[in-house]
Short mmCIF file of the C-alpha atoms (twelve columns), coordinates in Angstrom:
data_MODEL
# 
_entry.id   MODEL 
# 
loop_
_atom_site.group_PDB 
_atom_site.id 
_atom_site.type_symbol 
_atom_site.label_atom_id 
_atom_site.label_alt_id 
_atom_site.label_comp_id 
_atom_site.label_asym_id 
_atom_site.label_seq_id 
_atom_site.Cartn_x 
_atom_site.Cartn_y 
_atom_site.Cartn_z 
_atom_site.pdbx_PDB_model_num 
ATOM 1   C CA . UNK A 1   -10.030 -61.523 -104.973 1 
ATOM 2   C CA . UNK A 2   -10.261 -65.153 -103.890 1 
ATOM 3   C CA . UNK A 3   -8.387  -66.517 -100.903 1 
ATOM 4   C CA . UNK A 4   -7.068  -70.039 -100.911 1 
ATOM 5   C CA . UNK A 5   -7.283  -72.541 -98.107  1 
ATOM 6   C CA . UNK A 6   -3.703  -72.119 -96.937  1 
ATOM 7   C CA . UNK A 7   -4.692  -68.750 -95.442  1 
ATOM 8   C CA . UNK A 8   -2.787  -66.293 -97.614  1 
ATOM 9   C CA . UNK A 9   -1.307  -63.552 -95.441  1 
ATOM 10  C CA . UNK A 10  -3.259  -60.286 -95.422  1 
ATOM 11  C CA . UNK A 11  -1.129  -57.150 -95.404  1 
ATOM 12  C CA . UNK A 12  -1.630  -53.819 -93.680  1 
ATOM 13  C CA . UNK A 13  -5.229  -52.664 -93.276  1 
ATOM 14  C CA . UNK A 14  -6.702  -49.180 -92.885  1 
ATOM 15  C CA . UNK A 15  -10.085 -47.840 -91.823  1 
ATOM 16  C CA . UNK A 16  -12.354 -46.129 -94.329  1 
ATOM 17  C CA . UNK A 17  -12.114 -42.321 -94.378  1 
ATOM 18  C CA . UNK A 18  -15.907 -42.073 -94.000  1 
ATOM 19  C CA . UNK A 19  -15.842 -43.508 -90.466  1 
ATOM 20  C CA . UNK A 20  -14.885 -41.416 -87.435  1 
ATOM 21  C CA . UNK A 21  -13.885 -42.709 -84.020  1 
ATOM 22  C CA . UNK A 22  -15.599 -40.781 -81.255  1 
ATOM 23  C CA . UNK A 23  -13.268 -38.526 -79.239  1 
ATOM 24  C CA . UNK A 24  -14.750 -39.916 -75.992  1 
ATOM 25  C CA . UNK A 25  -13.418 -43.428 -76.767  1 
ATOM 26  C CA . UNK A 26  -13.287 -45.769 -75.035  1 
ATOM 27  C CA . UNK A 27  -16.886 -45.127 -74.005  1 
ATOM 28  C CA . UNK A 28  -16.814 -47.927 -71.462  1 
ATOM 29  C CA . UNK A 29  -13.732 -49.314 -69.702  1 
ATOM 30  C CA . UNK A 30  -13.325 -51.651 -66.726  1 
ATOM 31  C CA . UNK A 31  -12.765 -48.620 -64.485  1 
ATOM 32  C CA . UNK A 32  -16.305 -47.428 -65.297  1 
ATOM 33  C CA . UNK A 33  -17.925 -50.605 -63.954  1 
ATOM 34  C CA . UNK A 34  -18.387 -50.702 -60.165  1 
ATOM 35  C CA . UNK A 35  -18.120 -54.468 -59.652  1 
ATOM 36  C CA . UNK A 36  -14.571 -54.863 -60.941  1 
ATOM 37  C CA . UNK A 37  -14.323 -56.713 -64.255  1 
ATOM 38  C CA . UNK A 38  -10.985 -56.784 -66.060  1 
ATOM 39  C CA . UNK A 39  -12.608 -56.450 -69.499  1 
ATOM 40  C CA . UNK A 40  -15.894 -54.952 -70.734  1 
ATOM 41  C CA . UNK A 41  -16.591 -55.365 -74.448  1 
ATOM 42  C CA . UNK A 42  -18.682 -56.802 -77.312  1 
ATOM 43  C CA . UNK A 43  -21.843 -54.980 -76.274  1 
ATOM 44  C CA . UNK A 44  -25.275 -54.995 -77.828  1 
ATOM 45  C CA . UNK A 45  -26.810 -51.510 -78.075  1 
ATOM 46  C CA . UNK A 46  -30.335 -50.397 -78.984  1 
ATOM 47  C CA . UNK A 47  -32.763 -47.531 -78.559  1 
ATOM 48  C CA . UNK A 48  -35.533 -48.766 -76.297  1 
ATOM 49  C CA . UNK A 49  -38.325 -46.869 -74.561  1 
ATOM 50  C CA . UNK A 50  -36.728 -43.479 -75.071  1 
ATOM 51  C CA . UNK A 51  -33.190 -44.346 -73.982  1 
ATOM 52  C CA . UNK A 52  -30.089 -45.949 -75.345  1 
ATOM 53  C CA . UNK A 53  -29.502 -49.284 -73.640  1 
ATOM 54  C CA . UNK A 54  -26.298 -51.299 -73.641  1 
ATOM 55  C CA . UNK A 55  -25.787 -54.884 -72.506  1 
ATOM 56  C CA . UNK A 56  -22.075 -55.672 -72.370  1 
ATOM 57  C CA . UNK A 57  -19.819 -58.602 -71.617  1 
ATOM 58  C CA . UNK A 58  -17.781 -58.735 -68.399  1 
ATOM 59  C CA . UNK A 59  -14.700 -60.912 -68.006  1 
ATOM 60  C CA . UNK A 60  -12.725 -60.955 -64.782  1 
ATOM 61  C CA . UNK A 61  -9.068  -61.194 -63.842  1 
ATOM 62  C CA . UNK A 62  -5.966  -59.137 -63.151  1 
ATOM 63  C CA . UNK A 63  -4.941  -56.800 -65.953  1 
ATOM 64  C CA . UNK A 64  -1.622  -55.978 -64.307  1 
ATOM 65  C CA . UNK A 65  -0.657  -59.647 -64.042  1 
ATOM 66  C CA . UNK A 66  -2.309  -60.456 -67.387  1 
ATOM 67  C CA . UNK A 67  -4.360  -63.275 -65.914  1 
ATOM 68  C CA . UNK A 68  -8.036  -64.077 -66.285  1 
ATOM 69  C CA . UNK A 69  -10.409 -65.949 -64.008  1 
ATOM 70  C CA . UNK A 70  -12.277 -69.068 -65.169  1 
ATOM 71  C CA . UNK A 71  -14.834 -68.649 -67.936  1 
ATOM 72  C CA . UNK A 72  -17.589 -69.463 -65.443  1 
ATOM 73  C CA . UNK A 73  -17.158 -65.966 -63.978  1 
ATOM 74  C CA . UNK A 74  -18.152 -64.213 -67.234  1 
ATOM 75  C CA . UNK A 75  -21.464 -62.334 -67.071  1 
ATOM 76  C CA . UNK A 76  -23.400 -59.473 -68.670  1 
ATOM 77  C CA . UNK A 77  -23.641 -55.861 -67.503  1 
ATOM 78  C CA . UNK A 78  -26.191 -53.134 -68.209  1 
ATOM 79  C CA . UNK A 79  -25.904 -49.400 -68.885  1 
ATOM 80  C CA . UNK A 80  -28.259 -46.616 -69.997  1 
ATOM 81  C CA . UNK A 81  -27.595 -43.369 -71.830  1 
ATOM 82  C CA . UNK A 82  -29.521 -40.288 -72.927  1 
ATOM 83  C CA . UNK A 83  -27.223 -39.492 -75.844  1 
ATOM 84  C CA . UNK A 84  -25.533 -42.785 -76.758  1 
ATOM 85  C CA . UNK A 85  -22.126 -41.467 -75.680  1 
ATOM 86  C CA . UNK A 86  -22.089 -41.094 -71.890  1 
ATOM 87  C CA . UNK A 87  -23.322 -44.139 -70.009  1 
ATOM 88  C CA . UNK A 88  -24.801 -44.822 -66.580  1 
ATOM 89  C CA . UNK A 89  -23.629 -48.304 -65.618  1 
ATOM 90  C CA . UNK A 90  -25.933 -50.248 -63.323  1 
ATOM 91  C CA . UNK A 91  -24.462 -51.344 -59.979  1 
ATOM 92  C CA . UNK A 92  -24.678 -55.114 -60.537  1 
ATOM 93  C CA . UNK A 93  -24.401 -57.551 -63.477  1 
ATOM 94  C CA . UNK A 94  -27.722 -58.114 -65.181  1 
ATOM 95  C CA . UNK A 95  -27.401 -61.781 -66.210  1 
ATOM 96  C CA . UNK A 96  -25.087 -64.751 -65.653  1 
ATOM 97  C CA . UNK A 97  -25.566 -68.391 -66.633  1 
ATOM 98  C CA . UNK A 98  -23.463 -71.143 -65.114  1 
ATOM 99  C CA . UNK A 99  -24.916 -74.553 -64.266  1 
ATOM 100 C CA . UNK A 100 -24.236 -78.249 -64.767  1 
ATOM 101 C CA . UNK A 101 -24.159 -77.776 -68.567  1 
ATOM 102 C CA . UNK A 102 -23.668 -74.076 -69.378  1 
ATOM 103 C CA . UNK A 103 -20.281 -72.556 -68.565  1 
ATOM 104 C CA . UNK A 104 -21.011 -68.914 -69.406  1 
ATOM 105 C CA . UNK A 105 -23.175 -66.486 -71.401  1 
ATOM 106 C CA . UNK A 106 -21.529 -63.730 -73.446  1 
ATOM 107 C CA . UNK A 107 -21.513 -61.476 -76.549  1 
ATOM 108 C CA . UNK A 108 -25.060 -60.024 -76.430  1 
ATOM 109 C CA . UNK A 109 -26.761 -58.400 -79.441  1 
ATOM 110 C CA . UNK A 110 -29.938 -56.319 -79.004  1 
ATOM 111 C CA . UNK A 111 -32.773 -55.873 -81.514  1 
ATOM 112 C CA . UNK A 112 -36.125 -54.188 -80.912  1 
ATOM 113 C CA . UNK A 113 -38.982 -55.881 -82.786  1 
ATOM 114 C CA . UNK A 114 -42.605 -54.735 -82.394  1 
ATOM 115 C CA . UNK A 115 -41.769 -52.843 -79.214  1 
ATOM 116 C CA . UNK A 116 -39.999 -55.686 -77.399  1 
ATOM 117 C CA . UNK A 117 -36.251 -56.069 -76.909  1 
ATOM 118 C CA . UNK A 118 -34.711 -59.348 -78.075  1 
ATOM 119 C CA . UNK A 119 -31.198 -60.415 -77.209  1 
ATOM 120 C CA . UNK A 120 -29.084 -62.864 -79.141  1 
ATOM 121 C CA . UNK A 121 -26.221 -64.326 -77.137  1 
ATOM 122 C CA . UNK A 122 -23.627 -67.092 -77.079  1 
ATOM 123 C CA . UNK A 123 -23.105 -69.722 -74.414  1 
ATOM 124 C CA . UNK A 124 -20.159 -72.023 -73.900  1 
ATOM 125 C CA . UNK A 125 -21.366 -75.409 -72.746  1 
ATOM 126 C CA . UNK A 126 -19.691 -78.671 -71.842  1 
ATOM 127 C CA . UNK A 127 -20.795 -80.014 -75.226  1 
ATOM 128 C CA . UNK A 128 -20.024 -77.091 -77.528  1 
ATOM 129 C CA . UNK A 129 -20.777 -73.457 -78.316  1 
ATOM 130 C CA . UNK A 130 -24.461 -72.592 -78.738  1 
ATOM 131 C CA . UNK A 131 -26.343 -69.473 -79.793  1 
ATOM 132 C CA . UNK A 132 -29.554 -68.361 -78.151  1 
ATOM 133 C CA . UNK A 133 -32.342 -65.802 -78.356  1 
ATOM 134 C CA . UNK A 134 -34.031 -64.282 -75.312  1 
ATOM 135 C CA . UNK A 135 -36.627 -61.555 -74.851  1 
ATOM 136 C CA . UNK A 136 -36.782 -58.971 -72.091  1 
ATOM 137 C CA . UNK A 137 -39.109 -56.096 -71.287  1 
ATOM 138 C CA . UNK A 138 -37.216 -54.705 -68.291  1 
ATOM 139 C CA . UNK A 139 -33.625 -56.105 -68.384  1 
ATOM 140 C CA . UNK A 140 -34.279 -57.782 -65.066  1 
ATOM 141 C CA . UNK A 141 -35.667 -60.986 -66.548  1 
ATOM 142 C CA . UNK A 142 -34.553 -62.699 -69.764  1 
ATOM 143 C CA . UNK A 143 -36.848 -65.389 -71.168  1 
ATOM 144 C CA . UNK A 144 -34.918 -67.756 -73.432  1 
ATOM 145 C CA . UNK A 145 -36.914 -68.540 -76.562  1 
ATOM 146 C CA . UNK A 146 -34.530 -70.780 -78.502  1 
ATOM 147 C CA . UNK A 147 -31.103 -72.378 -78.393  1 
ATOM 148 C CA . UNK A 148 -29.144 -73.712 -81.350  1 
ATOM 149 C CA . UNK A 149 -27.324 -77.006 -81.493  1 
ATOM 150 C CA . UNK A 150 -23.502 -76.808 -81.335  1 
ATOM 151 C CA . UNK A 151 -21.637 -75.208 -82.909  1 
ATOM 152 C CA . UNK A 152 -23.215 -71.886 -83.780  1 
ATOM 153 C CA . UNK A 153 -23.054 -68.318 -82.470  1 
ATOM 154 C CA . UNK A 154 -22.695 -64.621 -83.434  1 
ATOM 155 C CA . UNK A 155 -26.412 -64.478 -84.144  1 
ATOM 156 C CA . UNK A 156 -28.154 -61.171 -84.921  1 
ATOM 157 C CA . UNK A 157 -31.835 -60.560 -85.622  1 
ATOM 158 C CA . UNK A 158 -33.279 -58.306 -88.297  1 
ATOM 159 C CA . UNK A 159 -35.547 -55.662 -86.704  1 
ATOM 160 C CA . UNK A 160 -38.704 -56.732 -88.548  1 
ATOM 161 C CA . UNK A 161 -40.218 -59.748 -90.242  1 
ATOM 162 C CA . UNK A 162 -39.300 -60.280 -93.878  1 
ATOM 163 C CA . UNK A 163 -41.800 -62.171 -95.986  1 
ATOM 164 C CA . UNK A 164 -43.746 -62.871 -92.814  1 
ATOM 165 C CA . UNK A 165 -40.809 -64.545 -91.053  1 
ATOM 166 C CA . UNK A 166 -38.196 -63.564 -88.504  1 
ATOM 167 C CA . UNK A 167 -34.687 -63.623 -89.936  1 
ATOM 168 C CA . UNK A 168 -31.244 -63.906 -88.383  1 
ATOM 169 C CA . UNK A 169 -27.632 -63.917 -89.496  1 
ATOM 170 C CA . UNK A 170 -25.313 -66.420 -87.821  1 
ATOM 171 C CA . UNK A 171 -21.854 -67.954 -87.964  1 
ATOM 172 C CA . UNK A 172 -21.724 -71.743 -87.578  1 
ATOM 173 C CA . UNK A 173 -18.464 -73.676 -87.135  1 
ATOM 174 C CA . UNK A 174 -18.304 -76.265 -89.960  1 
ATOM 175 C CA . UNK A 175 -14.786 -77.525 -89.219  1 
ATOM 176 C CA . UNK A 176 -15.065 -80.785 -91.102  1 
ATOM 177 C CA . UNK A 177 -16.886 -79.283 -94.061  1 
ATOM 178 C CA . UNK A 178 -14.227 -76.596 -94.550  1 
ATOM 179 C CA . UNK A 179 -11.207 -78.891 -94.527  1 
ATOM 180 C CA . UNK A 180 -10.424 -79.072 -90.828  1 
ATOM 181 C CA . UNK A 181 -9.205  -75.461 -90.548  1 
ATOM 182 C CA . UNK A 182 -10.822 -72.167 -89.565  1 
ATOM 183 C CA . UNK A 183 -13.029 -71.233 -92.525  1 
ATOM 184 C CA . UNK A 184 -16.142 -69.910 -90.826  1 
ATOM 185 C CA . UNK A 185 -18.722 -68.066 -92.913  1 
ATOM 186 C CA . UNK A 186 -21.906 -66.002 -92.514  1 
ATOM 187 C CA . UNK A 187 -25.252 -67.738 -92.929  1 
ATOM 188 C CA . UNK A 188 -28.923 -66.762 -92.741  1 
ATOM 189 C CA . UNK A 189 -31.886 -68.647 -91.289  1 
ATOM 190 C CA . UNK A 190 -35.549 -67.790 -90.819  1 
ATOM 191 C CA . UNK A 191 -38.272 -68.683 -88.351  1 
ATOM 192 C CA . UNK A 192 -42.064 -68.388 -88.060  1 
ATOM 193 C CA . UNK A 193 -41.927 -67.786 -84.296  1 
ATOM 194 C CA . UNK A 194 -38.334 -67.056 -83.119  1 
ATOM 195 C CA . UNK A 195 -38.167 -70.596 -81.706  1 
ATOM 196 C CA . UNK A 196 -37.724 -72.936 -84.662  1 
ATOM 197 C CA . UNK A 197 -35.165 -72.001 -87.302  1 
ATOM 198 C CA . UNK A 198 -34.411 -73.332 -90.777  1 
ATOM 199 C CA . UNK A 199 -34.224 -72.550 -94.511  1 
ATOM 200 C CA . UNK A 200 -30.553 -71.782 -93.942  1 
ATOM 201 C CA . UNK A 201 -28.521 -70.171 -96.723  1 
ATOM 202 C CA . UNK A 202 -24.930 -69.077 -97.137  1 
ATOM 203 C CA . UNK A 203 -24.650 -65.282 -97.321  1 
ATOM 204 C CA . UNK A 204 -20.938 -64.457 -97.188  1 
ATOM 205 C CA . UNK A 205 -17.927 -66.757 -97.464  1 
ATOM 206 C CA . UNK A 206 -14.421 -66.050 -96.229  1 
ATOM 207 C CA . UNK A 207 -13.180 -66.199 -99.804  1 
ATOM 208 C CA . UNK A 208 -15.507 -63.315 -100.724 1 
ATOM 209 C CA . UNK A 209 -13.772 -60.835 -98.382  1 
ATOM 210 C CA . UNK A 210 -10.331 -59.558 -99.460  1 
ATOM 211 C CA . UNK A 211 -9.343  -58.648 -95.893  1 
ATOM 212 C CA . UNK A 212 -10.199 -62.020 -94.328  1 
ATOM 213 C CA . UNK A 213 -8.509  -65.409 -94.513  1 
ATOM 214 C CA . UNK A 214 -9.937  -67.091 -91.410  1 
ATOM 215 C CA . UNK A 215 -13.593 -66.255 -90.732  1 
ATOM 216 C CA . UNK A 216 -16.381 -63.766 -91.372  1 
ATOM 217 C CA . UNK A 217 -19.497 -63.403 -89.274  1 
ATOM 218 C CA . UNK A 218 -22.301 -61.050 -88.292  1 
ATOM 219 C CA . UNK A 219 -21.540 -57.852 -86.419  1 
ATOM 220 C CA . UNK A 220 -24.353 -55.533 -85.334  1 
ATOM 221 C CA . UNK A 221 -28.013 -56.231 -86.126  1 
ATOM 222 C CA . UNK A 222 -28.816 -54.760 -89.568  1 
ATOM 223 C CA . UNK A 223 -30.487 -51.384 -90.063  1 
ATOM 224 C CA . UNK A 224 -33.069 -50.733 -92.769  1 
ATOM 225 C CA . UNK A 225 -32.438 -48.189 -95.520  1 
ATOM 226 C CA . UNK A 226 -34.251 -47.471 -98.776  1 
ATOM 227 C CA . UNK A 227 -31.493 -49.296 -100.675 1 
ATOM 228 C CA . UNK A 228 -31.270 -52.394 -98.497  1 
ATOM 229 C CA . UNK A 229 -30.296 -53.774 -95.105  1 
ATOM 230 C CA . UNK A 230 -27.055 -52.092 -94.049  1 
ATOM 231 C CA . UNK A 231 -25.050 -54.739 -92.256  1 
ATOM 232 C CA . UNK A 232 -21.693 -54.818 -90.491  1 
ATOM 233 C CA . UNK A 233 -19.647 -57.981 -90.212  1 
ATOM 234 C CA . UNK A 234 -16.446 -59.056 -88.501  1 
ATOM 235 C CA . UNK A 235 -13.601 -60.213 -90.712  1 
ATOM 236 C CA . UNK A 236 -10.687 -62.168 -89.274  1 
ATOM 237 C CA . UNK A 237 -7.254  -62.737 -90.718  1 
ATOM 238 C CA . UNK A 238 -4.611  -64.957 -89.192  1 
ATOM 239 C CA . UNK A 239 -0.839  -64.812 -89.508  1 
ATOM 240 C CA . UNK A 240 0.861   -67.702 -87.749  1 
ATOM 241 C CA . UNK A 241 4.090   -65.695 -87.493  1 
ATOM 242 C CA . UNK A 242 2.466   -63.286 -85.039  1 
ATOM 243 C CA . UNK A 243 3.712   -63.654 -81.507  1 
ATOM 244 C CA . UNK A 244 2.481   -62.350 -78.179  1 
ATOM 245 C CA . UNK A 245 -0.002  -59.542 -78.861  1 
ATOM 246 C CA . UNK A 246 -2.008  -59.230 -75.663  1 
ATOM 247 C CA . UNK A 247 -2.353  -61.203 -72.472  1 
ATOM 248 C CA . UNK A 248 -2.171  -64.598 -74.094  1 
ATOM 249 C CA . UNK A 249 1.187   -66.251 -74.875  1 
ATOM 250 C CA . UNK A 250 0.331   -66.007 -78.583  1 
ATOM 251 C CA . UNK A 251 -2.456  -64.180 -80.411  1 
ATOM 252 C CA . UNK A 252 -2.186  -64.660 -84.150  1 
ATOM 253 C CA . UNK A 253 -5.474  -63.134 -85.355  1 
ATOM 254 C CA . UNK A 254 -6.674  -59.662 -86.301  1 
ATOM 255 C CA . UNK A 255 -10.346 -58.631 -86.348  1 
ATOM 256 C CA . UNK A 256 -11.622 -55.841 -88.590  1 
ATOM 257 C CA . UNK A 257 -15.140 -54.594 -89.315  1 
ATOM 258 C CA . UNK A 258 -16.625 -54.738 -92.793  1 
ATOM 259 C CA . UNK A 259 -19.875 -53.436 -94.214  1 
ATOM 260 C CA . UNK A 260 -22.295 -54.783 -96.811  1 
ATOM 261 C CA . UNK A 261 -25.808 -54.165 -98.114  1 
ATOM 262 C CA . UNK A 262 -28.396 -56.952 -98.271  1 
ATOM 263 C CA . UNK A 263 -31.542 -57.054 -100.400 1 
ATOM 264 C CA . UNK A 264 -34.638 -55.816 -98.566  1 
ATOM 265 C CA . UNK A 265 -36.852 -58.709 -99.691  1 
ATOM 266 C CA . UNK A 266 -34.212 -61.439 -99.894  1 
ATOM 267 C CA . UNK A 267 -31.507 -60.653 -97.315  1 
ATOM 268 C CA . UNK A 268 -29.536 -63.741 -98.304  1 
ATOM 269 C CA . UNK A 269 -28.581 -61.762 -101.432 1 
ATOM 270 C CA . UNK A 270 -25.733 -59.262 -101.173 1 
ATOM 271 C CA . UNK A 271 -26.499 -56.062 -103.096 1 
ATOM 272 C CA . UNK A 272 -23.041 -54.596 -102.496 1 
ATOM 273 C CA . UNK A 273 -20.056 -54.719 -100.182 1 
ATOM 274 C CA . UNK A 274 -17.022 -52.600 -99.424  1 
ATOM 275 C CA . UNK A 275 -13.886 -54.394 -100.611 1 
ATOM 276 C CA . UNK A 276 -11.847 -52.732 -97.870  1 
ATOM 277 C CA . UNK A 277 -12.478 -52.583 -94.107  1 
ATOM 278 C CA . UNK A 278 -14.872 -50.113 -92.572  1 
ATOM 279 C CA . UNK A 279 -12.801 -50.170 -89.375  1 
ATOM 280 C CA . UNK A 280 -9.364  -51.735 -88.971  1 
ATOM 281 C CA . UNK A 281 -7.385  -51.763 -85.699  1 
ATOM 282 C CA . UNK A 282 -5.373  -48.543 -85.643  1 
ATOM 283 C CA . UNK A 283 -6.161  -46.532 -82.499  1 
ATOM 284 C CA . UNK A 284 -4.057  -47.122 -79.388  1 
ATOM 285 C CA . UNK A 285 -6.974  -48.659 -77.469  1 
ATOM 286 C CA . UNK A 286 -7.464  -51.133 -80.335  1 
ATOM 287 C CA . UNK A 287 -3.852  -52.168 -80.821  1 
ATOM 288 C CA . UNK A 288 -2.180  -52.237 -77.401  1 
ATOM 289 C CA . UNK A 289 -2.780  -52.916 -73.729  1 
ATOM 290 C CA . UNK A 290 -5.705  -55.260 -74.255  1 
ATOM 291 C CA . UNK A 291 -6.465  -58.907 -73.636  1 
ATOM 292 C CA . UNK A 292 -6.263  -59.538 -77.387  1 
ATOM 293 C CA . UNK A 293 -4.846  -56.629 -79.333  1 
ATOM 294 C CA . UNK A 294 -5.776  -55.765 -82.915  1 
ATOM 295 C CA . UNK A 295 -9.424  -56.653 -82.418  1 
ATOM 296 C CA . UNK A 296 -12.480 -54.657 -83.539  1 
ATOM 297 C CA . UNK A 297 -15.853 -56.328 -83.104  1 
ATOM 298 C CA . UNK A 298 -19.025 -54.374 -84.042  1 
ATOM 299 C CA . UNK A 299 -22.062 -55.252 -81.942  1 
ATOM 300 C CA . UNK A 300 -24.498 -52.341 -82.155  1 
ATOM 301 C CA . UNK A 301 -25.600 -49.994 -84.929  1 
ATOM 302 C CA . UNK A 302 -28.170 -47.192 -84.647  1 
ATOM 303 C CA . UNK A 303 -29.447 -44.998 -87.472  1 
ATOM 304 C CA . UNK A 304 -30.313 -41.559 -86.109  1 
ATOM 305 C CA . UNK A 305 -32.988 -39.279 -87.680  1 
ATOM 306 C CA . UNK A 306 -30.164 -36.977 -88.831  1 
ATOM 307 C CA . UNK A 307 -28.664 -39.733 -90.975  1 
ATOM 308 C CA . UNK A 308 -25.787 -40.322 -88.570  1 
ATOM 309 C CA . UNK A 309 -25.018 -43.979 -87.922  1 
ATOM 310 C CA . UNK A 310 -23.593 -44.890 -84.536  1 
ATOM 311 C CA . UNK A 311 -21.533 -48.090 -84.610  1 
ATOM 312 C CA . UNK A 312 -20.580 -49.569 -81.241  1 
ATOM 313 C CA . UNK A 313 -17.686 -51.999 -81.117  1 
ATOM 314 C CA . UNK A 314 -15.484 -53.900 -78.726  1 
ATOM 315 C CA . UNK A 315 -11.787 -53.027 -78.942  1 
ATOM 316 C CA . UNK A 316 -8.886  -55.312 -78.004  1 
ATOM 317 C CA . UNK A 317 -11.427 -57.539 -76.197  1 
ATOM 318 C CA . UNK A 318 -11.120 -55.077 -73.312  1 
ATOM 319 C CA . UNK A 319 -13.132 -51.849 -73.860  1 
ATOM 320 C CA . UNK A 320 -16.262 -50.655 -75.669  1 
ATOM 321 C CA . UNK A 321 -16.027 -47.887 -78.273  1 
ATOM 322 C CA . UNK A 322 -18.065 -45.822 -80.741  1 
ATOM 323 C CA . UNK A 323 -17.530 -44.771 -84.338  1 
ATOM 324 C CA . UNK A 324 -19.877 -42.688 -86.489  1 
ATOM 325 C CA . UNK A 325 -20.540 -42.161 -90.184  1 
ATOM 326 C CA . UNK A 326 -23.205 -40.721 -92.451  1 
ATOM 327 C CA . UNK A 327 -25.615 -43.337 -93.756  1 
ATOM 328 C CA . UNK A 328 -25.256 -42.115 -97.348  1 
ATOM 329 C CA . UNK A 329 -21.473 -42.495 -97.137  1 
ATOM 330 C CA . UNK A 330 -21.880 -46.057 -95.881  1 
ATOM 331 C CA . UNK A 331 -24.255 -46.878 -98.700  1 
ATOM 332 C CA . UNK A 332 -21.795 -45.474 -101.224 1 
ATOM 333 C CA . UNK A 333 -19.075 -47.689 -99.756  1 
ATOM 334 C CA . UNK A 334 -21.226 -50.724 -100.469 1 
ATOM 335 C CA . UNK A 335 -22.484 -49.664 -103.892 1 
# 
């Protein structure tokens, strides 16, 4: 199916039967965080030094009055878990960035490479949106290794070098090149040192995804399987007839999660992809009561020794949730 540039309306969407929302959802809500954010979501999750670790986004405001504080108040929180379900939230935010140029840091993604934990993140600046990569060994200090030019974000790192190079997926904002409307696609770049990036290639276009008409971009960092790199992505459709659907006066978009399989040696090549969503907004905590309802945004994916895949996702831009599936079922969806 090919979508045209006038953003053909996407109809009703449903989650795949192979994916199961965890009964403990939402795993993390504002009430679980001691320093009072209004929203906690879009977390990066990894297994690191024997524990599950989560770095999540905090936004502040008044949920009852449906107001939010300035973007400069956004920061990142930290939580640990022994089982990946029940989380011990640390008493203070772990990182904020607000200076004469940077407005805020948000949307972390965690990848462990050679025993060190790397974090991709986005920053809003006074001259555009930028994506960055930092490394941390203790989650007290984050050393920034690289920053993109505007406008680029939603970066995720592969967990090992491929062909001797580090590789990332990303979603730039080529407004002029795509006709002056939202048509944002998924790209891939590589680097010899995590600092300098190039050799960029298109991986997935909006027109390639039947349940998107607005943008597609990386979700959680990929996991390695014998058949390829299993990779989630976010898929966005817009319907300009949608009215108020959250705190904002109008919210016309819907975010779903898709899944695809990339070639092990050439991850710019798609081996297979599910033509229907992996997760579509359906649960109450995904469709109502949030800052932006009808939003699912995958940010963490862990393959357990049992073959279970844990997929962590932000819901309604307000809470953090978990869904699980068997890795073989996910591969069959793609193939």
